[in-house]
VOGU-3710 file (C-alpha; in Angstrom, 3 decimals, decimal comma):
1> mkrrnflqmm> -68,858/7,443/5,412  -70,902/4,881/7,376  -71,692/1,326/6,447  -75,241/1,945/5,246  -74,064/4,516/2,720  -71,244/2,233/1,669  -73,643/-0,680/1,090  -76,036/1,476/-0,903  -73,232/2,737/-3,124  -71,862/-0,781/-3,576
11> aatgllatpf> -75,295/-2,078/-4,589  -75,802/0,813/-6,996  -72,509/0,069/-8,744  -73,008/-3,699/-8,853  -70,275/-4,333/-6,303  -72,515/-5,778/-3,639  -75,935/-7,304/-3,180  -76,841/-7,033/0,515  -80,277/-6,871/2,232  -80,875/-3,370/3,586
21> aasrvhaasv> -81,807/-4,603/7,051  -79,007/-7,165/7,356  -77,590/-7,834/10,792  -74,231/-6,397/11,655  -71,497/-8,774/10,634  -68,155/-9,277/12,311  -65,885/-11,064/9,854  -63,372/-13,577/11,123  -59,859/-13,619/9,707  -59,665/-15,553/6,431
31> pqfivavnas> -57,380/-18,607/6,830  -56,055/-18,470/3,275  -56,779/-16,901/-0,098  -57,054/-17,936/-3,741  -56,449/-16,009/-6,966  -57,590/-17,526/-10,267  -55,565/-15,955/-13,103  -57,346/-16,400/-16,422  -55,492/-16,264/-19,751  -58,547/-15,380/-21,798
41> ggwdptslcd> -58,954/-16,762/-25,287  -57,264/-20,157/-25,054  -53,510/-20,185/-24,471  -50,959/-22,572/-25,958  -49,286/-24,760/-23,293  -46,822/-26,065/-25,890  -45,486/-22,497/-26,090  -45,174/-22,343/-22,313  -45,058/-25,272/-19,885  -45,610/-28,338/-22,117
51> pkglnglyse> -43,297/-27,714/-25,113  -42,852/-30,314/-27,857  -40,161/-28,641/-29,959  -39,403/-29,393/-33,606  -41,145/-32,756/-33,748  -42,371/-32,557/-37,356  -45,524/-34,573/-36,744  -48,054/-32,620/-38,758  -46,552/-32,004/-42,178  -49,959/-32,467/-43,828
61> nsdryegstn> -51,380/-29,487/-41,961  -48,680/-26,860/-42,333  -45,681/-25,869/-44,386  -43,811/-24,393/-41,430  -40,988/-26,429/-39,899  -42,474/-29,559/-41,524  -45,541/-29,125/-39,349  -43,785/-29,160/-36,011  -45,822/-28,385/-32,894  -43,465/-25,517/-32,103
71> svaldgskrf> -41,108/-23,460/-34,229  -38,200/-23,660/-31,799  -36,302/-26,684/-30,526  -36,435/-27,858/-26,932  -33,725/-26,324/-24,780  -32,456/-28,515/-21,968  -31,429/-25,458/-19,946  -35,072/-24,353/-19,686  -35,812/-26,659/-16,796  -36,468/-26,568/-13,060
81> nqiqwsaipe> -36,602/-30,100/-11,671  -39,537/-31,708/-13,534  -40,742/-28,468/-15,127  -39,727/-27,808/-18,744  -40,601/-24,517/-20,418  -40,386/-23,255/-23,960  -37,501/-21,453/-25,587  -38,352/-18,292/-27,555  -38,497/-18,659/-31,371  -36,991/-16,088/-33,690
91> gvsndvevra> -40,397/-15,602/-35,316  -41,567/-13,716/-32,257  -39,860/-10,525/-33,415  -37,064/-9,226/-35,592  -35,971/-7,175/-32,593  -33,353/-9,064/-30,600  -34,138/-7,027/-27,481  -37,800/-8,007/-27,650  -36,916/-11,690/-27,833  -34,462/-11,250/-24,966
101> riesqfdtff> -37,148/-9,577/-22,844  -39,607/-12,432/-23,365  -36,941/-15,053/-22,734  -36,067/-13,274/-19,488  -39,734/-13,222/-18,453  -40,002/-16,971/-19,010  -36,668/-17,877/-17,442  -37,025/-15,592/-14,433  -40,550/-16,746/-13,625  -39,840/-20,460/-13,727
111> tqygnqltvi> -36,505/-20,265/-11,940  -37,784/-17,842/-9,282  -41,059/-19,651/-8,581  -40,300/-23,174/-9,786  -39,898/-24,495/-6,264  -43,495/-23,480/-5,461  -45,054/-24,541/-8,765  -47,130/-27,525/-9,709  -47,573/-27,711/-13,480  -50,568/-29,821/-14,515
121> ngidtetnnh> -50,251/-31,001/-18,126  -52,481/-33,030/-20,421  -55,848/-31,813/-19,082  -58,669/-32,840/-21,435  -61,367/-30,140/-21,431  -63,363/-32,095/-24,052  -64,309/-28,847/-25,784  -62,971/-26,168/-28,095  -65,752/-23,691/-27,320  -64,645/-20,590/-25,426
131> dtgsrvvwsg> -67,620/-20,342/-23,058  -67,716/-24,052/-22,266  -63,949/-24,261/-21,880  -63,741/-21,316/-19,526  -66,624/-22,663/-17,467  -65,264/-26,204/-17,133  -61,686/-25,097/-16,380  -62,679/-22,725/-13,583  -65,587/-24,682/-12,069  -64,869/-28,300/-12,952
141> neetgypnia> -68,219/-28,776/-14,686  -69,117/-27,956/-18,282  -72,780/-27,435/-17,435  -74,062/-24,061/-16,277  -74,648/-23,496/-12,581  -71,248/-24,274/-11,019  -69,343/-21,344/-9,456  -65,790/-20,289/-10,232  -63,394/-21,998/-7,793  -62,438/-18,656/-6,183
151> alyaaavapt> -66,100/-17,698/-5,693  -66,856/-21,144/-4,266  -63,967/-20,816/-1,820  -65,151/-17,362/-0,721  -68,663/-18,700/-0,180  -67,346/-21,603/1,881  -65,070/-19,629/4,232  -66,149/-15,978/4,328  -69,367/-15,186/2,427  -70,166/-12,068/4,508
161> lplafisngg> -66,998/-10,126/3,738  -67,705/-6,801/1,987  -65,708/-7,884/-1,084  -65,751/-11,640/-0,535  -65,170/-12,383/-4,232  -63,480/-9,849/-6,506  -63,823/-10,468/-10,236  -61,778/-8,879/-12,986  -63,521/-10,825/-15,740  -63,404/-14,259/-17,269
171> ydftdslvar> -65,717/-16,973/-15,969  -66,891/-15,505/-12,665  -70,275/-17,137/-12,072  -71,160/-17,284/-8,354  -74,594/-18,955/-8,375  -75,594/-16,158/-5,950  -73,490/-17,688/-3,169  -71,556/-14,425/-2,844  -71,723/-11,043/-4,506  -69,452/-10,516/-7,482
181> arasnadfia> -67,398/-7,394/-6,774  -65,894/-5,457/-9,665  -63,045/-3,577/-8,029  -60,038/-3,395/-10,330  -59,609/0,389/-10,325  -57,656/1,818/-7,396  -59,116/5,326/-7,776  -62,628/3,901/-7,747  -61,890/2,049/-4,506  -60,743/5,290/-2,882
191> qladpnlyyd> -63,884/7,082/-4,022  -66,098/4,299/-2,685  -64,260/4,366/0,622  -64,970/8,063/1,142  -67,226/9,645/-1,493  -67,610/12,746/0,683  -63,932/13,549/0,195  -64,470/15,233/-3,135  -62,483/17,857/-4,992  -63,013/20,099/-7,957
201> qrgfiyrsad> -61,276/23,214/-9,269  -62,448/25,140/-6,184  -60,856/22,687/-3,750  -62,738/20,385/-1,394  -66,535/20,431/-1,405  -67,644/18,230/1,488  -64,577/17,255/3,487  -61,027/18,577/3,606  -58,153/16,186/3,067  -57,158/16,263/6,777
211> asvdlydpvi> -60,843/16,016/7,854  -60,479/19,218/9,912  -63,471/20,612/8,037  -66,384/18,292/7,333  -69,550/19,799/5,905  -71,231/16,408/5,989  -71,096/16,098/9,798  -74,354/18,075/10,422  -76,169/15,793/7,973  -74,930/12,701/9,813
221> aarnarlqrq> -75,864/14,193/13,199  -79,384/15,064/12,028  -79,891/11,613/10,530  -78,723/9,848/13,695  -80,953/12,060/15,863  -83,958/11,229/13,706  -83,231/7,513/13,954  -82,906/7,764/17,733  -86,318/9,490/17,941  -87,826/6,697/15,892
231> ldnaellqrr> -86,282/4,120/18,223  -87,592/5,935/21,305  -91,109/6,067/19,896  -91,280/2,544/18,449  -93,733/0,374/20,385  -93,718/-2,844/18,355  -90,815/-5,225/19,031  -90,276/-6,069/15,348  -90,196/-2,379/14,474  -87,591/-1,727/17,174
241> qqlqalanir> -85,490/-4,642/15,940  -85,556/-3,309/12,374  -84,602/0,170/13,494  -81,820/-1,203/15,664  -80,459/-3,180/12,689  -80,490/0,022/10,663  -78,644/1,841/13,466  -76,029/-0,926/13,587  -75,407/-0,686/9,845  -75,169/3,101/9,962
251> gadnnlalmv> -72,874/3,064/12,956  -70,494/0,403/11,715  -67,059/1,396/10,509  -66,443/1,483/6,803  -64,075/-1,447/6,348  -63,335/-0,413/2,801  -61,640/2,704/4,131  -59,132/0,425/5,862  -58,111/-0,912/2,467  -57,151/2,439/0,954
261> ptlesiqanv> -53,939/3,012/2,981  -52,830/-0,552/2,226  -53,491/-0,066/-1,474  -51,637/3,239/-1,506  -48,718/1,656/0,345  -48,498/-1,176/-2,187  -48,549/1,314/-5,044  -45,820/3,375/-3,400  -43,523/0,517/-2,418  -44,034/-2,307/-4,935
271> srdlnwnsnr> -42,748/-1,004/-8,234  -44,543/-2,219/-11,330  -41,116/-2,363/-12,953  -39,403/-4,173/-10,053  -36,731/-6,478/-11,542  -38,796/-6,774/-14,685  -39,873/-4,446/-17,499  -41,368/-0,988/-17,815  -44,927/-0,636/-19,123  -45,627/-4,357/-19,393
281> andlksqaev> -48,858/-6,002/-18,170  -49,932/-2,805/-16,407  -53,623/-3,728/-16,483  -52,881/-7,064/-14,849  -50,641/-5,376/-12,289  -53,378/-2,863/-11,441  -55,797/-5,734/-10,791  -53,166/-7,410/-8,612  -52,667/-4,296/-6,441  -56,340/-4,134/-5,521
291> vaaafasnlc> -56,604/-7,862/-4,790  -53,502/-7,844/-2,574  -54,830/-4,854/-0,616  -58,260/-6,469/-0,240  -56,711/-9,690/1,104  -54,473/-7,815/3,539  -57,453/-5,785/4,792  -59,508/-8,963/5,405  -62,188/-7,797/2,979  -61,845/-10,566/0,394
301> agatlnyggf> -61,196/-14,321/0,261  -61,078/-15,131/-3,456  -60,466/-13,216/-6,667  -59,959/-13,538/-10,387  -57,431/-11,707/-12,523  -58,009/-11,616/-16,266  -55,593/-11,094/-19,154  -56,636/-11,483/-22,782  -55,115/-11,788/-26,229  -54,503/-15,549/-26,415
311> dthgnhdasa> -56,894/-16,483/-29,244  -54,045/-16,635/-31,764  -55,620/-17,865/-35,003  -53,000/-15,908/-36,958  -49,289/-15,177/-36,433  -49,163/-17,329/-33,343  -45,510/-16,880/-32,389  -45,550/-13,083/-32,710  -48,791/-12,870/-30,684  -48,677/-15,658/-28,107
321> yprlgdlleg> -45,154/-15,441/-26,714  -45,241/-11,719/-25,799  -48,637/-12,178/-24,109  -47,416/-15,252/-22,225  -44,334/-13,348/-21,074  -46,458/-10,465/-19,835  -48,827/-12,891/-18,128  -45,910/-14,346/-16,176  -44,690/-10,845/-15,352  -48,140/-9,956/-14,019
331> vhflvqalty> -48,208/-13,036/-11,798  -44,728/-12,152/-10,556  -45,991/-8,682/-9,621  -48,982/-10,234/-7,860  -46,634/-12,332/-5,715  -44,540/-9,260/-4,902  -47,657/-7,291/-3,894  -48,960/-10,186/-1,787  -45,552/-10,524/-0,140  -45,385/-6,823/0,701
341> agvadrttiv> -48,933/-7,009/2,091  -47,959/-9,954/4,290  -50,363/-12,530/2,815  -48,280/-14,372/0,176  -47,734/-17,278/2,562  -51,526/-17,776/2,691  -52,339/-17,366/-1,002  -52,696/-20,013/-3,703  -52,494/-18,762/-7,290  -54,040/-20,845/-10,074
351> igsdfgrtpy> -53,237/-19,982/-13,710  -55,288/-21,398/-16,565  -57,183/-20,738/-19,784  -60,211/-21,813/-21,850  -58,388/-24,696/-23,576  -55,208/-25,235/-25,603  -54,244/-24,655/-29,207  -53,534/-26,991/-32,099  -50,137/-28,739/-32,139  -49,550/-27,427/-35,652
361> ynsgngkdhw> -49,753/-24,077/-37,451  -52,567/-23,168/-39,853  -52,079/-21,458/-43,209  -51,907/-18,075/-41,471  -49,117/-19,216/-39,136  -51,686/-19,253/-36,349  -53,008/-21,997/-34,129  -56,654/-22,907/-33,681  -58,706/-24,313/-30,800  -57,633/-27,609/-29,190
371> pvtsmmvlhp> -59,213/-29,343/-26,168  -55,999/-30,319/-24,356  -54,541/-27,738/-21,988  -52,416/-27,139/-18,890  -52,827/-25,295/-15,602  -50,188/-24,021/-13,185  -50,621/-23,687/-9,421  -48,322/-21,525/-7,329  -48,344/-22,773/-3,735  -47,388/-20,985/-0,533
381> qatggrvfga> -45,437/-24,162/0,312  -42,563/-25,707/-1,622  -43,338/-28,398/-4,189  -39,858/-28,920/-5,577  -40,964/-28,008/-9,092  -43,490/-30,753/-9,776  -45,294/-31,769/-12,964  -48,452/-33,836/-12,720  -49,956/-35,277/-15,884  -48,643/-35,427/-19,418
391> sgpgfeaqsi> -49,748/-35,038/-22,997  -48,557/-37,245/-25,843  -45,937/-36,338/-28,465  -48,655/-34,750/-30,612  -50,241/-32,929/-27,667  -52,940/-35,584/-27,209  -54,694/-36,354/-23,927  -53,220/-39,427/-22,238  -54,307/-41,912/-19,616  -52,175/-41,270/-16,558
401> ntetglidsa> -51,448/-42,912/-13,245  -53,655/-41,333/-10,589  -50,877/-41,381/-7,979  -47,794/-40,349/-9,936  -49,290/-38,400/-12,827  -47,150/-40,369/-15,293  -48,530/-41,845/-18,514  -50,165/-45,229/-17,854  -51,920/-46,399/-21,009  -52,999/-49,737/-19,507
411> ngqrltpahv> -54,458/-48,739/-16,146  -54,542/-44,943/-16,070  -57,329/-42,397/-16,475  -57,665/-39,202/-18,465  -57,170/-36,061/-16,426  -60,044/-33,549/-16,675  -60,797/-30,113/-15,161  -63,166/-31,849/-12,751  -60,203/-33,707/-11,248  -58,168/-30,519/-11,018
421> naslrallgi> -60,972/-28,567/-9,338  -61,668/-31,389/-6,906  -57,980/-31,434/-5,964  -57,982/-27,644/-5,553  -60,961/-27,887/-3,212  -59,062/-30,391/-1,092  -55,905/-28,269/-1,184  -57,912/-25,268/0,051  -59,628/-27,332/2,750  -63,192/-26,782/1,535
431> dnsavvqsys> -63,927/-30,211/0,031  -66,135/-31,161/2,992  -67,910/-27,813/3,240  -71,700/-27,974/3,117  -71,696/-25,261/0,446  -69,245/-27,192/-1,721  -71,152/-30,473/-1,370  -73,955/-28,936/-3,427  -71,591/-28,802/-6,409  -70,358/-32,366/-6,605
441> lgsnpfrifa> -67,631/-33,229/-9,099  -67,759/-36,961/-8,446  -64,870/-39,007/-7,147  -61,346/-37,618/-7,324  -58,743/-40,352/-7,443  -55,937/-38,064/-8,635  -53,348/-37,001/-6,077  -52,295/-33,827/-7,868  -51,128/-32,020/-4,738  -49,882/-35,017/-2,771
//
């Protein structure tokens, strides 16, 4: 399949928006990559990376554990350098094995990746609205019109790649800087790469699996001959230039086909159950396979992964902790896939959500919307297990020191998603890009990734 056909199919499926007569593009190697992992619905950082334990601060709002923020005490063994994570409460499940699985997901993730993590706590989103929260967390601005950080990065470094920005959902606005590619299904990618390799109950129709028989070849030959006749007979310079551009597109290799062997190799060699659990977070792992293959094939620069189920207005413990464990397992699989593909040392993974949840339980043992949240950033380089920022004892936003990230009530500032996104732009090396300058976030005094 040639590039023109590929582009037409991509446009028809919403994967790509490319002018028909675009010039042939030779993409340079992407210096680094970013994956934004969205925990859709508003996760609870106090059940993950900013635990408060049995503090009993909100007895007027709940009859559980005297209104404690969490229903399990802090465990001093759940720590990697500055990073503290939550223990698993008994209310998660009556099944001891289930609780053990979730505890293992938490413990293994933070101990295995703690040295590359920066946990950012006490971020004030200033909203408890899902749409606004998702937009401000992933773009740095609560107003409409600002792209997702992964889309902005793709636009700044490699906007002409066939799948420059892959979205699996969540806030994925691009402001038309790059096309938004929906490419989470591995079988769909293979079909796009070679739609003429098609089977039914009779066997192959257009092309055999080893390409020894290709019924589409005469069609391609006739089309190319017709185009050559048009070129030979074209007298106007502009007409010849347009026809030559069309010939270039038709004659270019299908880069997407290069991705299929990489994707198949990842699927064959990176087990979805590797060191972890069978049949957990499979949707997230499927998204991760495609993104890793797209990065390794130099087709994509930025991507989102999306995992839902975090809007826990009822039965918080039984709902939130299993989803958080599976989220961590999915990110672990992503790292394994990136490592196998040879691009983990060039990939930054950012994990976040719409906002946080109340530091107390409601009458249905759930937790409602709360503007304070956390984000976690997994670096290619070591960080030593760093925490930047802090929330108060009742999960309130705090003024913090812009250099150290420690609470500084007298001279500090509140940490917002704008500060986090500005720091991410600097970390990715796009803060001075002309594209990025059009989406100003104001000054950024916080040294989150110092």
